[in-house]
N, C-alpha and C positions, 0 to 999 in steps of 0.2 A: 775160068769163064764166069763162074757165079759171082766173083768179085766185081764184074762189070755190070751186074744188074743193079740198077738204082733202087733204093728202098725209101719208104716213108715211115716215120715213127708217129704213132698216135698215143696220146695220153688219155687214160681213163680214170675218172674219179667217181667215188660213190658218196651217198649222203652221209655215211659215217666217217668220211675223211680219208678213207683208204684210196691209194692210187696204184696204178700199174701202167706200164708202157708195152705196146706191141709194135713190132717192126715187121712190115710186109713189103714184098716187091711192089714198087709203084705201078708197074705195068698191069698187075692184077687188079689194082684199084680202078685203073682206067678201063680195063676189060669189062668189068661188071657194072660200071657207072651207067646210069640212064640219063640221057639228055645232058642238061647243064648242072647236074648234081655236083656238089662239092665233094672233095675226098672224104670229109668227115661224115656227110650224109650217106655216102656210099658204104662206108664202114658200118655206120649205124644200121642201115638196111640189112647188111649181111649178118650183123650180130643178132638182130631181132629174128631174122629168118632162121638162124642157127638155133636160137633158144626155142622158137616155136616148133621147129622140126624135131629137136631132141625131146621136148616135152610130149609132143604127139607120139613119138616112138615109144617112150617109156609108158605112157598111159594106155595106148591102144595096141601095142605090140610087145610090151614087157609083161612082167608079172607083179602081182601084189600092189597095184595102184590103190592107195587109200583115198578117202574123201578129200583130204588136204591137197594131195598131189593132183587130183582131178580138178580141184578149184584153181590151183596154180596154172594148170594147162588151159583151163577155160579162160582165165584172165589174160594169159599171153596171146591167146587167139583173138580176144577182143582188141588188145593193143595192136596186134598184127593188122586186123581189118581197119582199125582207125588210121594206121600209118599208110597202108597200101591201097585202101579202098576196095579190096576184094577179100574174100575169105581165104584162109590157108588152103583149103581144098580147091578153090577156084585157081589160086596162084600156082599150085603144084600139080594139079590134076589128080590128087590123092584124096578121094572122097570116101567117107564111111557111111 
């Protein structure tokens, strides 16, 4: 049955020239897409949400967050708000 599920592969590249590919079920991309987003925009949104969520968890619910890690978390939250037009707390209902 899982062989019948269509997938889409996305390529990721970084400023240092490194690349990777990720393959995910196409239906999941469609499920989380908002409006007329492209598949790439949808994956970008999920990726930024994931990084913001993980950074938040490490800084606010983990142990031993240093100044550098807190600065990284603050910056990803700024980027989150720039992309989505709301704060991470407003988007997730998770306020501190």
